[in-house]
C-alpha positions in Angstrom: 3.6 -2.7 4.8 3.1 0.9 5.4 2.5 1.7 9.0 4.7 1.5 12.0 3.2 -1.5 13.7 3.6 -3.6 10.5 7.3 -2.7 10.0 8.7 -5.7 12.0 7.1 -8.2 9.6 8.4 -6.3 6.6 11.9 -6.5 8.0 11.4 -10.3 8.2 10.2 -10.5 4.6 13.1 -8.4 3.3 15.6 -10.5 5.2 14.2 -13.7 3.6 14.7 -12.2 0.1 18.2 -10.9 0.7 21.5 -12.3 1.7 23.3 -11.3 4.9 26.4 -10.2 2.9 26.3 -7.4 0.3 28.7 -7.3 -2.5 30.6 -4.0 -2.9 29.6 -3.9 -6.5 25.9 -3.7 -5.5 26.5 -0.8 -3.2 26.5 3.0 -4.1 30.0 4.4 -4.5 29.5 6.9 -1.6 31.9 8.3 0.9 30.9 7.6 4.5 29.7 11.2 4.9 27.5 10.9 1.8 26.2 7.5 2.9 25.1 8.9 6.2 23.5 11.9 4.5 21.6 9.9 1.9 20.3 7.3 4.4 19.2 9.9 6.8 17.2 11.6 4.1 15.5 8.4 3.1 14.9 7.5 6.7 13.2 10.8 7.3 11.1 10.5 4.2 9.8 7.0 5.3 9.2 8.3 8.8 7.1 11.1 7.3 5.1 8.7 5.2 4.4 6.5 8.3 3.2 9.5 10.2 0.9 10.4 7.3 -0.7 7.0 7.3 -1.0 6.7 11.1 -2.1 10.2 12.0 -3.5 11.8 8.9 -4.9 8.8 7.1 -3.1 9.9 3.9 -1.3 7.9 1.2 1.6 10.1 -0.1 3.0 7.3 -2.3 1.9 4.1 -3.9 2.1 1.0 -1.7 4.6 -0.7 -4.1 6.9 2.4 -4.1 6.8 2.5 -0.3 7.8 -1.2 -0.1 10.6 -0.6 -2.6 11.9 2.4 -0.7 11.9 0.4 2.6 13.9 -2.3 0.8 16.3 0.3 -0.6 17.0 1.7 2.9 17.6 -1.9 4.2 20.0 -2.5 1.4 21.9 0.7 2.1 22.1 -0.2 5.8 23.8 -3.4 4.9 26.2 -1.6 2.6 27.1 1.1 5.2 26.3 -0.3 8.7 28.5 2.2 10.5 26.7 5.1 8.9 23.1 3.7 9.2 20.6 5.8 11.0 18.4 4.5 13.9 15.7 2.0 13.0 12.4 3.5 12.0 10.3 4.2 15.0 7.3 1.9 15.4 4.2 3.9 15.8 2.9 2.9 19.2 -0.6 1.4 19.5 -2.7 2.8 22.4 -4.1 -0.6 23.3 -0.7 -2.3 23.7 0.4 -5.7 22.3 -1.1 -9.1 22.8 0.1 -12.6 21.9 -1.6 -14.1 18.9 -3.2 -17.5 19.4 -1.2 -18.8 16.3 1.9 -17.2 14.8 1.5 -15.2 11.5 4.1 -16.8 9.3 4.1 -14.5 6.3 5.3 -15.7 2.9 8.5 -15.9 0.9 8.1 -14.7 -2.7 9.2 -16.4 -5.9 10.2 -14.3 -8.9 8.6 -16.2 -11.8 6.8 -19.2 -13.1 10.0 -21.3 -13.5 10.8 -20.9 -9.8 7.2 -21.7 -8.8 7.2 -24.8 -11.0 10.3 -26.0 -9.3 8.8 -25.3 -5.8 5.6 -27.2 -6.8 7.7 -30.2 -8.0 9.5 -30.3 -4.7 6.2 -30.5 -2.8 3.2 -32.8 -2.9 1.8 -31.9 -6.4 -1.4 -33.8 -5.6 -2.2 -31.6 -2.6 -1.5 -28.0 -3.8 -4.0 -25.1 -3.7 -4.0 -21.6 -5.1 -5.5 -18.4 -3.7 -5.4 -14.7 -4.6 -2.9 -12.8 -2.5 -5.3 -10.2 -1.1 -3.5 -6.8 -0.7 -4.7 -5.7 2.7 -3.7 -6.1 6.4 -3.3 -9.5 7.9 -5.3 -10.4 11.0 -5.9 -13.3 13.3 -9.4 -14.1 14.8 -10.1 -16.3 17.8 -13.6 -17.7 18.4 -14.7 -19.6 21.5 -18.0 -21.5 21.3 -18.7 -19.6 18.1 -18.4 -16.2 19.6 -15.7 -13.7 18.6 -13.2 -13.3 21.5 -10.1 -11.7 20.1 -8.8 -10.0 16.9 -5.1 -9.4 16.6 -3.0 -7.6 14.0 0.0 -9.3 12.4 2.5 -7.2 14.4 5.8 -9.0 14.5 4.1 -12.3 13.8 4.0 -13.4 17.4 2.5 -10.3 19.1 0.2 -7.7 17.5 -2.2 -5.0 18.3 -5.6 -5.8 19.9 -8.2 -4.9 17.3 -11.1 -6.6 19.1 -12.9 -3.3 19.9 -12.4 -2.1 16.3 -13.7 -5.4 14.9 -17.0 -4.9 16.6 -17.7 -2.0 14.2 -16.7 -4.0 11.1 -19.7 -5.9 9.7 -17.5 -8.1 7.5 -16.0 -9.7 10.6 -18.5 -12.3 11.9 -19.3 -11.8 15.6 -20.8 -15.4 15.7 -19.8 -18.4 13.6 -22.6 -21.0 13.1 -21.7 -24.7 13.2 -18.3 -23.8 14.7 -16.1 -26.1 16.9 -15.4 -25.0 20.4 -12.2 -23.2 19.5 -11.6 -21.7 16.1 -8.5 -19.7 15.0 -8.8 -18.0 11.6 -6.2 -16.0 9.7 -7.0 -13.7 6.8 -6.8 -10.3 5.3 -8.8 -7.2 6.1 -9.1 -5.5 2.7 -10.6 -2.3 1.3 -13.7 -3.0 -0.8 -13.2 -2.1 -4.5 -16.3 -2.8 -6.5 -15.5 -3.6 -10.1 -11.8 -3.7 -9.4 -9.6 -5.2 -12.2 -6.0 -5.5 -11.0 -4.5 -5.4 -14.5 -6.1 -2.0 -15.1 -6.4 -0.5 -11.7 -3.3 -1.8 -9.9 -3.3 -1.8 -6.1 -5.2 1.5 -5.9 -3.5 2.1 -2.5 -6.1 -0.2 -1.0 -3.7 -1.6 1.5 -2.8 1.8 3.0 -6.4 2.8 3.0 -7.4 -0.1 5.4 -4.2 0.1 7.4 -4.6 3.8 7.9 -8.3 3.4 9.0 -7.3 0.8 11.6 -4.3 2.7 12.8 -6.3 5.7 13.9 -7.8 6.1 17.4 -11.4 5.7 16.2 -13.0 3.8 13.3 -15.9 5.7 11.8 -18.9 4.0 10.3 -18.1 4.9 6.7 -14.6 3.5 6.9 -15.7 0.4 8.7 -18.3 -0.3 5.9 -15.4 -0.2 3.4 -13.5 -3.0 5.1 -14.0 -6.6 4.0 -12.5 -9.9 5.2 -11.0 -12.8 3.2 -10.1 -15.8 5.4 -7.2 -17.6 3.8 -6.4 -20.2 6.5 -8.0 -22.0 9.4 -4.9 -23.0 11.4 -6.9 -24.9 14.0 -9.0 -26.7 11.5 -8.8 -30.2 10.0 -5.6 -31.4 8.5 -7.1 -31.9 5.1 -7.8 -28.8 2.9 -11.1 -30.1 1.5 -12.3 -30.7 5.1 -11.2 -27.2 6.1 -13.0 -25.6 3.1 -16.2 -27.6 4.0 -15.9 -26.3 7.5 -15.4 -22.7 6.5 -18.4 -23.0 4.2 -20.5 -24.3 7.1 -19.4 -21.3 9.2 -20.5 -18.9 6.6 -17.1 -18.0 5.1 -18.0 -18.7 1.5 -15.2 -16.5 0.0 -12.6 -18.9 1.3 -14.1 -21.6 -0.8 -14.7 -19.3 -3.8 -11.1 -18.2 -3.9 -9.3 -21.5 -3.1 -8.7 -24.0 -5.9 -6.8 -27.3 -6.3 -3.9 -27.1 -8.8 -1.6 -29.8 -10.1 0.6 -28.0 -12.6 2.1 -24.5 -13.1 -0.4 -24.1 -16.0 -3.3 -24.5 -13.5 -1.8 -21.7 -11.4 -1.3 -19.5 -14.4 -5.0 -19.8 -15.4 -6.2 -18.7 -11.9 -3.5 -16.1 -11.7 -4.7 -14.6 -15.1 -8.4 -14.9 -14.0 -7.9 -12.9 -10.9 -5.5 -10.4 -12.6 -7.7 -9.5 -15.6 -11.3 -9.9 -14.3 -13.4 -8.2 -11.7 -12.5 -8.9 -8.0 -13.9 -7.3 -4.9 -10.5 -6.5 -3.6 -7.0 -5.6 -4.7 -4.6 -8.6 -5.0 -0.9 -8.3 -5.5 -0.3 -11.8 -6.6 -1.2 -15.5 -6.0 -0.4 -17.9 -3.1 0.2 -21.6 -3.5 -0.3 -23.7 -0.4 0.2 -27.3 0.5 -3.0 -28.7 1.8 -1.5 -30.7 4.6 0.9 -28.7 6.7 2.5 -28.9 10.2 0.2 -28.4 13.3 -0.4 -24.7 14.0 1.2 -25.0 17.4 4.6 -25.4 15.6 4.3 -22.3 13.4 6.9 -19.6 13.7 6.9 -15.9 12.6 9.0 -16.8 9.6 7.9 -17.8 6.0 7.1 -21.5 6.0 8.1 -24.2 3.5 4.6 -25.2 2.8 3.3 -22.0 1.2 4.7 -19.5 -1.3 3.8 -16.3 -3.0 4.1 -15.3 -6.7 3.4 -11.6 -6.9 1.9 -9.8 -9.9 4.2 -7.4 -11.9 4.5 -4.1 -10.1 2.2 -1.4 -11.3 4.7 1.2 -10.3 8.4 1.1 -9.7 11.1 3.0 -7.8 13.9 3.9 -10.2 17.2 5.7 -9.7 18.1 8.4 -12.3 21.5 7.7 -13.9 21.5 10.7 -16.1 19.3 13.5 -17.5 19.6 13.9 -21.3 17.7 16.1 -23.8 16.3 15.3 -27.2 15.6 18.0 -29.8 12.9 17.2 -32.3 12.3 18.5 -35.9 10.3 21.4 -34.6 13.0 22.4 -32.2 11.0 21.1 -29.1 13.4 20.1 -26.3 12.4 17.0 -24.3 14.2 16.0 -21.1 14.7 12.2 -20.8 15.6 10.4 -17.6 18.1 7.5 -18.1 17.3 5.0 -15.4 18.8 2.1 -13.6 16.7 -0.5 -15.4 13.5 -1.6 -13.6 10.8 -4.2 -14.5 7.2 -3.1 -15.0 4.9 -5.9 -16.1 6.8 -7.5 -19.0 8.6 -4.2 -19.8 12.2 -3.4 -18.9 12.2 0.3 -18.4 15.5 2.2 -18.8 14.4 5.7 -19.8 11.3 7.9 -19.4 10.4 11.3 -20.8 9.8 14.2 -18.5 7.6 15.9 -21.1 9.0 19.4 -21.2 11.9 21.5 -19.9 9.5 23.5 -17.8 8.3 20.4 -16.0 11.8 19.2 -15.6 12.8 22.5 -14.0 9.8 22.4 -11.7 10.6 18.8 -10.5 14.3 19.6 -10.3 15.4 16.1 -11.2 19.1 15.3 -11.1 21.2 12.2 -11.4 20.9 10.1 -8.2 17.2 11.1 -7.6 14.7 8.4 -7.1 11.5 8.6 -9.2 8.3 6.7 -9.5 7.6 5.2 -12.9 4.3 3.7 -14.0 2.9 2.3 -17.3 0.5 4.6 -19.1 -2.0 2.5 -20.9 -0.1 -0.6 -19.8 2.5 0.0 -22.5 4.3 3.4 -22.3 6.5 4.2 -19.3 5.4 7.5 -17.6 7.1 9.6 -14.9 4.6 9.7 -12.0 6.5 11.6 -9.3 9.9 12.3 -7.6 9.9 10.1 -4.6 13.0 11.7 -3.0 16.0 13.6 -4.1 19.7 12.8 -3.6 21.3 15.2 -1.2 24.2 16.0 -3.5 22.9 17.9 -6.5 24.7 17.5 -9.8 24.5 20.4 -12.3 22.5 19.6 -15.4 22.5 22.1 -18.3 19.7 21.7 -21.0 20.2 22.9 -24.6 19.6 26.6 -25.2 15.9 26.9 -26.4 16.8 30.2 -28.1 18.9 28.2 -30.7 16.1 25.8 -31.7 12.8 26.6 -33.4 10.8 25.0 -36.3 13.1 26.6 -38.9 16.5 26.0 -37.3 19.1 23.3 -38.1 19.0 22.6 -41.8 22.7 21.4 -41.9 24.9 19.3 -39.6 26.5 21.8 -37.2 27.5 21.7 -33.5 24.4 21.7 -31.3 22.2 20.8 -34.3 22.9 17.1 -34.5 19.6 15.9 -33.1 17.3 18.4 -34.8 18.9 17.9 -38.1 18.6 14.1 -37.8 14.9 14.5 -36.8 14.4 16.6 -40.0 15.8 13.8 -42.1 13.6 11.2 -40.4 10.5 13.4 -41.0 11.6 14.0 -44.6 11.8 10.3 -45.5 9.2 9.0 -43.1 5.4 8.2 -43.4 4.5 11.9 -43.0 7.0 12.9 -45.6 8.3 11.3 -48.8 7.7 7.7 -47.7 11.1 6.4 -48.7 11.4 2.7 -47.9 14.2 1.4 -45.8 15.4 4.7 -44.4 15.4 4.8 -40.6 17.5 6.6 -38.0 20.4 4.2 -38.3 20.7 4.6 -42.0 20.6 8.4 -41.9 23.2 8.5 -39.1 25.5 6.1 -41.0 25.4 8.5 -44.0 26.1 11.5 -41.8 29.0 9.6 -40.1 30.4 8.7 -43.5 30.5 12.4 -44.4 28.1 12.0 -47.2 25.3 14.2 -45.8 25.9 17.8 -44.5 22.8 19.5 -45.7 19.2 18.4 -45.8 19.1 17.4 -49.5 22.7 16.2 -50.0 21.4 12.6 -50.3 19.6 13.4 -53.6 23.0 13.6 -55.5 24.6 10.5 -54.0 25.6 7.8 -56.5 25.7 4.0 -56.0 29.5 4.2 -56.0 29.5 6.8 -53.2 27.0 4.8 -51.2 28.8 1.5 -51.6 32.0 3.1 -50.2 30.3 4.0 -46.9 30.9 1.6 -44.0 28.2 -1.0 -43.7 26.8 -0.4 -47.3 27.5 -3.1 -49.8 26.8 -2.9 -53.6 23.3 -4.4 -53.4 22.2 -2.1 -50.6 23.8 0.9 -52.2 22.0 0.2 -55.5 18.6 -0.1 -53.8 19.2 3.0 -51.8 20.2 5.0 -54.8 17.0 4.0 -56.6 15.0 5.0 -53.5 16.6 8.4 -53.5 15.9 8.8 -57.2 12.2 8.0 -56.7 11.9 11.0 -54.4 11.9 13.3 -57.4 8.6 11.8 -58.5 6.8 12.7 -55.3 4.0 15.3 -55.5 4.6 19.0 -54.6 2.2 18.7 -51.7 4.1 15.7 -50.2 7.4 17.6 -50.5 5.9 20.6 -48.6 4.7 18.3 -45.8 8.1 16.6 -45.8 9.9 19.9 -45.4 7.7 20.8 -42.4 5.2 23.3 -43.8 2.6 24.4 -41.1 -0.9 23.2 -41.6 -2.5 25.1 -44.5 -6.2 24.5 -44.0 -8.1 24.2 -47.3 -5.5 26.0 -49.4 -4.7 24.7 -52.8 -1.1 23.7 -53.0 -0.3 24.7 -56.5 3.3 25.8 -56.8 6.1 27.4 -54.8 6.0 30.8 -56.5 2.3 31.3 -55.8 2.4 30.2 -52.2 5.6 32.1 -51.3 4.0 35.3 -52.7 1.0 35.2 -50.3 0.8 37.8 -47.5 -0.6 37.0 -44.0 -3.9 38.5 -44.9 -4.2 36.4 -48.0 -3.5 33.2 -45.9 -6.1 34.3 -43.4 -8.7 34.5 -46.1 -8.5 30.7 -46.5 -10.8 28.5 -44.3 -9.1 27.0 -41.3 -6.2 29.5 -41.0 -6.1 32.1 -38.3 -3.6 35.0 -37.7 -1.0 32.9 -35.9 -0.9 30.2 -38.4 -0.9 32.7 -41.3 2.2 34.3 -39.8 3.9 31.0 -39.5 3.2 30.1 -43.1 4.6 33.5 -44.3 7.7 32.8 -42.2 8.1 29.3 -43.6 7.9 30.3 -47.2 10.2 33.3 -46.8 12.9 31.7 -44.7 16.4 31.9 -46.3 17.3 28.3 -45.4 14.1 26.9 -47.0 14.6 29.1 -50.1 18.0 27.5 -50.5 16.4 24.0 -50.5 13.9 25.2 -53.1 16.6 26.3 -55.5 18.1 22.8 -55.2 14.7 21.1 -55.7 14.0 23.3 -58.8 17.3 22.3 -60.3 16.5 18.6 -59.6 13.2 19.0 -61.6 10.9 18.3 -58.7 7.3 19.3 -59.6 6.0 22.6 -58.2 9.4 24.1 -57.4 
């Protein structure tokens, strides 16, 4: 959780998911001085985020990233206990702390369906129930003779903040329960209303921090209060049987509890509801599903630790905190340099993310990303990893030198040469690919194998390779060599226009692509006279057709009898 008075419970949850001992192999290879420096920096960043939520009502980072950062600090503490900073300061609540009528237990979390199926098998499979895991702030409500008496935050599970005065302004919290027993204790989630919300598309939408921030401030304004909803997920003081509890909740006007609680017997039942709540409209954000045993111990015995009779299975994270292992640079056919972050692998949905593009050298310089930095990664369109932000920077900055942009442009690197390896390979890929000559069976690995074998030094060296030469290359047998030689020979039959596109000719508008002699003789003014070609593109076309390296390729194509050259 994100704000100070919720931190004790997070610590409990983290402890459940981790062992008391940390293997040295799992710890950073830091000196004591660096460990102290790095932990202090992360501690201060978390403290700043807490202040933003509590005082300013802002959400500087995604909820999932905050939780992961908190876990990261806890892990480092156990790696370097002697260098660990002080515990994060809890943000004091002006109204003090009160004992909850029933302990908030929290939930342990299982990693996948296999683990959940095993958990279900170990419990009463005829008395299991599934609910969405609403992503908000846990609360305990006490009613006497149907009247609201006390509202308590989760706090440390036993004691929490007194939210009774705040609750009076929240219409979603009933002030009176019809048909209620003399004493009713309810536990549930205060959530941020999100009409039309689809978890698979929208993620958590920082809904948890929105409601937590609103409740943490000194006053709750009417607009914020109207945004807060209530989902009651348990009636600790209710009947022992789940069906009887649901009937009682329905009678007391808490219909959502019935709508979002369903009997399940198999893991497939859980999966169906999990998918339903993940991919269809819900009124609130949900970060997973909860499976409960209908019959559980009396509420008077509950402790502020995750119980054995309920478990959570969280949805895939919409964003992840990832450590940068290295910063590398790719150079494309046009000479564009793209920084790429090599990451300690993280899981996003069903994607294992190990690298992410920064986009441009200018953006990389602006963000100043170095090895050891921690970045937030999200899925763009649910498929492509995207760099969202730099969460915090390592205190020890490693020098990173990008390729010299002055050595790369659309007409550089026509041969294998130091510094040209990537751009030259990209030229070959374009030449043989779908936008080029459409040569079947030629991917990056094949081109690289031919380069490594010393058979290709210039862009068109492959045109003269024989089956015997190809068969002698490592990894090429007689059959593959024969097929590849035939593919290379077929390139001579490709049209003049296709060859020009394969060589990287700039877009030529509606120009008729007749032959090399005609096109290479055109001036900039003559190119501009053609529809769709402006001054800039005209100059690039003149430069393309007059470039010495390209003219050398043309001589070779003419000698090979390729049409138009």
